C-alpha positions as CSV (number, residue, x, y, z in Angstrom):
1,M,-18.7,-7.6,24.3
2,Y,-16.8,-9.1,27.3
3,P,-13.6,-6.9,27.7
4,E,-13.1,-7.7,31.3
5,L,-14.0,-11.4,32.9
6,L,-13.1,-10.6,36.2
7,K,-12.6,-7.2,38.4
8,I,-11.2,-7.0,41.6
9,G,-9.9,-3.9,43.2
10,D,-7.4,-2.4,40.5
11,F,-6.9,-6.0,39.1
12,T,-8.7,-6.7,36.3
13,I,-8.1,-10.3,34.1
14,S,-9.8,-9.5,30.2
15,S,-11.1,-11.3,27.9
16,F,-8.0,-10.8,25.1
17,G,-5.5,-11.4,27.6
18,V,-7.0,-14.8,29.0
19,M,-7.3,-15.8,24.7
20,I,-3.8,-14.9,24.4
21,A,-3.0,-17.3,27.0
22,L,-5.2,-20.1,25.5
23,C,-3.1,-19.6,22.1
24,F,0.4,-20.0,23.7
25,L,-1.1,-23.1,25.8
26,A,-3.2,-24.5,22.4
27,G,-0.1,-24.0,20.5
28,Y,2.6,-25.6,23.3
29,W,0.0,-29.0,23.2
30,L,-0.5,-29.3,19.6
31,I,3.9,-28.4,19.3
32,S,4.5,-30.6,21.8
33,L,2.6,-34.0,19.9
34,E,4.4,-33.2,17.0
35,T,7.9,-32.8,18.5
36,K,7.2,-35.9,19.5
37,R,5.9,-38.0,16.7
38,K,8.7,-36.5,14.6
39,K,11.1,-37.4,17.1
40,L,12.9,-34.1,17.4
41,N,14.6,-32.6,20.2
42,E,12.1,-31.8,22.7
43,S,14.7,-29.4,24.6
44,A,15.4,-27.0,21.7
45,V,11.8,-26.9,20.3
46,S,10.9,-25.8,24.1
47,N,13.1,-23.2,23.8
48,M,12.3,-22.0,20.6
49,F,8.3,-22.0,22.2
50,L,9.6,-19.7,25.3
51,A,11.3,-17.4,22.0
52,T,8.0,-17.8,20.5
53,M,6.2,-15.8,23.4
54,I,8.8,-13.2,23.5
55,G,9.2,-12.1,20.5
56,G,5.6,-12.9,19.5
57,I,4.4,-10.6,21.8
58,V,7.1,-7.9,22.0
59,G,7.3,-7.8,17.7
60,A,3.3,-7.5,17.8
61,K,3.3,-4.7,20.4
62,L,6.0,-2.7,18.3
63,L,4.6,-3.1,14.9
64,Y,1.0,-1.7,16.1
65,L,2.5,1.3,17.9
66,L,4.8,2.0,14.7
67,E,2.0,1.4,12.8
68,N,-0.9,3.4,14.7
69,V,1.0,5.8,17.3
70,P,3.1,8.9,15.9
71,F,7.2,8.4,16.5
72,G,7.8,11.6,18.6
73,D,4.7,10.6,20.8
74,L,6.3,6.9,21.3
75,I,10.1,8.3,22.1
76,R,8.6,10.2,24.9
77,H,5.8,8.2,26.5
78,P,7.3,4.7,25.6
79,I,5.9,3.1,28.4
80,T,2.9,4.1,28.3
81,H,2.3,3.1,25.1
82,L,3.6,-0.3,25.3
83,L,1.7,-0.7,28.2
84,S,-1.3,0.8,26.4
85,R,-4.7,-2.1,26.4
86,G,-4.7,-3.8,23.2
87,G,-2.6,-3.0,20.5
88,L,-1.1,-6.4,18.9
89,T,-0.9,-6.9,15.2
90,F,-0.8,-10.6,14.1
91,Y,2.7,-10.1,11.6
92,G,4.6,-8.1,14.0
93,G,4.5,-11.0,16.5
94,F,5.1,-13.7,13.1
95,I,8.3,-11.7,12.5
96,G,9.5,-11.0,16.1
97,A,8.8,-14.6,16.7
98,L,10.0,-15.8,13.7
99,I,13.6,-13.6,14.0
100,L,14.0,-15.8,17.7
101,V,13.6,-19.0,16.6
102,W,15.7,-18.8,13.8
103,I,18.6,-17.8,16.0
104,I,17.7,-21.0,18.4
105,A,17.1,-23.4,15.5
106,N,20.5,-22.1,13.9
107,K,22.1,-23.3,16.8
108,N,20.7,-26.4,17.3
109,K,21.2,-27.1,13.5
110,I,17.6,-27.4,13.1
111,S,16.1,-26.6,9.2
112,M,13.9,-23.8,10.0
113,W,11.5,-25.7,7.4
114,T,11.1,-28.0,9.2
115,V,10.3,-25.8,12.6
116,G,7.7,-24.2,10.3
117,D,5.9,-27.9,9.5
118,L,6.0,-28.6,13.4
119,A,4.3,-25.0,14.3
120,A,1.6,-25.0,11.0
121,P,-1.5,-26.6,12.8
122,A,-0.8,-24.7,15.9
123,L,-0.2,-21.1,14.5
124,A,-3.7,-21.9,12.6
125,L,-5.4,-22.5,15.8
126,A,-3.7,-19.8,17.7
127,Y,-4.7,-17.0,15.3
128,S,-8.3,-18.4,15.1
129,I,-8.4,-18.7,19.2
130,G,-6.8,-15.0,19.5
131,R,-9.4,-13.4,16.9
132,I,-11.8,-14.5,19.8
133,G,-10.0,-12.7,22.1
134,C,-10.1,-9.3,19.1
135,L,-14.3,-9.9,19.2
136,L,-14.5,-10.0,22.8
137,V,-12.8,-6.5,23.4
138,G,-13.8,-5.0,19.9
139,D,-10.7,-4.8,18.6
140,D,-10.0,-4.9,14.4
141,Y,-13.2,-5.0,13.5
142,G,-14.3,-3.9,9.8
143,V,-15.6,-1.4,7.9
144,P,-19.1,-0.1,8.4
145,S,-22.1,-2.5,7.2
146,N,-25.9,-3.1,6.9
147,L,-25.7,-7.2,6.6
148,P,-28.2,-8.8,9.0
149,W,-24.5,-9.8,10.9
150,A,-23.1,-6.8,11.3
151,M,-21.9,-5.2,15.1
152,A,-21.7,-2.7,17.2
153,F,-18.7,-2.1,19.5
154,P,-19.7,0.5,21.8
155,Q,-16.1,0.0,24.1
156,G,-14.5,-1.4,21.2
157,L,-10.7,-0.1,20.3
158,P,-12.0,2.5,19.4
159,P,-15.6,2.9,20.0
160,T,-18.4,2.6,17.4
161,T,-21.7,2.6,17.7
162,E,-22.3,1.6,13.9
163,T,-22.8,-1.5,13.0
164,V,-19.9,-3.0,10.7
165,H,-18.6,-6.3,9.5
166,P,-17.1,-8.5,12.3
167,T,-14.0,-9.8,10.5
168,Q,-13.1,-11.0,13.6
169,I,-15.3,-13.9,13.0
170,Y,-14.6,-14.4,9.6
171,E,-11.3,-15.1,10.8
172,I,-11.9,-17.6,13.4
173,V,-14.2,-19.3,11.1
174,I,-11.7,-19.6,8.3
175,M,-8.9,-19.6,10.3
176,F,-10.2,-22.7,12.1
177,I,-10.9,-24.6,9.1
178,A,-7.6,-24.3,8.1
179,F,-6.2,-25.7,11.0
180,L,-8.4,-28.7,10.6
181,Y,-7.3,-28.8,7.0
182,I,-3.4,-28.5,8.4
183,W,-4.0,-30.8,11.1
184,K,-5.7,-33.6,8.6
185,I,-2.5,-33.6,6.2
186,R,0.5,-33.0,8.4
187,T,1.1,-36.8,8.5
188,K,1.7,-37.3,4.9
189,I,5.4,-37.7,3.8
190,R,6.6,-34.7,2.3
191,P,10.0,-32.7,1.8
192,A,10.6,-30.3,4.6
193,G,8.8,-26.7,4.4
194,W,5.9,-27.7,2.3
195,L,3.2,-28.3,5.3
196,F,4.6,-24.6,6.2
197,S,4.3,-23.5,2.7
198,I,0.7,-24.4,2.7
199,Y,-0.2,-22.6,5.9
200,L,1.7,-19.3,4.2
201,I,-0.4,-19.5,1.7
202,I,-3.6,-20.0,3.3
203,A,-3.4,-17.1,5.5
204,G,-1.8,-15.0,3.2
205,F,-5.0,-15.1,0.9
206,E,-7.5,-15.1,4.4
207,R,-5.8,-11.7,5.6
208,F,-5.3,-10.4,2.0
209,F,-9.2,-10.8,1.2
210,V,-10.1,-9.9,4.9
211,E,-8.6,-6.9,4.2
212,F,-10.7,-4.9,2.1
213,V,-13.5,-5.2,4.8
214,R,-11.3,-4.2,7.4
215,N,-10.3,-0.8,9.0
216,T,-6.2,-1.2,8.8
217,T,-3.6,0.9,7.9
218,E,-2.6,2.0,4.4
219,S,0.5,1.0,2.8
220,V,2.7,2.7,0.5
221,I,1.4,1.4,-2.2
222,P,-2.0,2.7,-3.6
223,G,-5.0,0.4,-2.8
224,L,-3.4,-2.1,-0.6
225,S,-3.2,-2.3,3.7
226,V,0.4,-2.4,5.2
227,A,-1.1,-6.2,6.6
228,Q,-1.9,-6.8,2.4
229,V,1.3,-6.5,1.3
230,M,3.0,-8.9,4.2
231,A,0.3,-11.1,3.2
232,L,1.2,-11.3,-0.5
233,G,4.7,-12.0,0.8
234,L,3.4,-14.7,3.0
235,I,2.1,-16.1,-0.4
236,V,4.9,-16.0,-2.4
237,V,7.3,-17.1,0.3
238,G,4.8,-20.3,0.2
239,A,4.5,-20.5,-3.4
240,V,7.5,-20.1,-4.4
241,K,8.8,-22.9,-1.7
242,L,6.5,-25.4,-2.7
243,Y,7.5,-24.7,-6.1
244,T,10.9,-25.5,-5.7
245,L,9.8,-28.9,-3.6
246,R,7.7,-30.3,-6.6
247,N,11.1,-32.3,-7.9
248,S,12.0,-33.6,-4.2
249,S,12.1,-37.1,-3.0
250,G,9.1,-36.7,-1.3
251,R,10.6,-37.1,2.2
252,E,11.6,-35.0,5.1
253,P,15.4,-35.5,6.1
254,D,16.3,-37.2,9.6
255,P,15.0,-35.6,12.3
256,Q,17.3,-34.1,15.2
257,P,17.7,-37.1,17.6
258,T,16.0,-36.5,20.9
259,K,17.8,-37.3,24.1
260,Q,15.7,-40.7,25.0
261,T,17.2,-41.8,21.3
262,R,20.2,-40.8,21.7
263,K,20.6,-43.0,25.3
264,K,19.3,-45.8,23.4
265,R,21.7,-45.9,20.4
266,K,24.6,-45.7,23.0
267,A,23.2,-48.5,25.3
């Protein structure tokens, strides 16, 4: 575990913070490449990426607090909890980012399915990198295990000296493979939404099964965690969308023109 990479006086650079920064940098790089390839409105996409950063972090923190902190305590000490170490949930960030991106996409008349296809490879890679941060700080580990690769997190969140499933590693590997697969098939000519749907299904199944060996928050449905219920929702949305696309023509709708494209048309 390496929760702190650098400490100078009271100033600390955490490994989790560095990994989150790398998530956004890697995501921005991939989205920039895809924006140019698809000839989308680069200004609108940049605004959506900024919204993803803000909505993702705020949403991830809020859902974590709602799941793990008594509501009364959260109301009495909101700033303390918001600035506490660790405590981010992927689905909270996903929902927070989705809301803000939808607002910007709708304003620029860009289909959310087109945006989803654009972001699918970046989402898979960013998730994998983010779990490296969880591993380094000892967060989001699994249930007790005696397997040869089981690990203890004595400085984790929360600490444990008992060996547990390193579910962070499971997710790092699975979602990196998912990224490679999605990146490979992204150039196929398909209707808008097909690539994002594939991402939703893969991400949903991955999280659903990992939750069985992970310390997590139980839902109102016996035997299922909150994350598993949300994962099932992703799978259903992705599967339904793919089903509706089965008779489509096989091509994406014309993209929004970039500023450079509009200038060429006027010339």
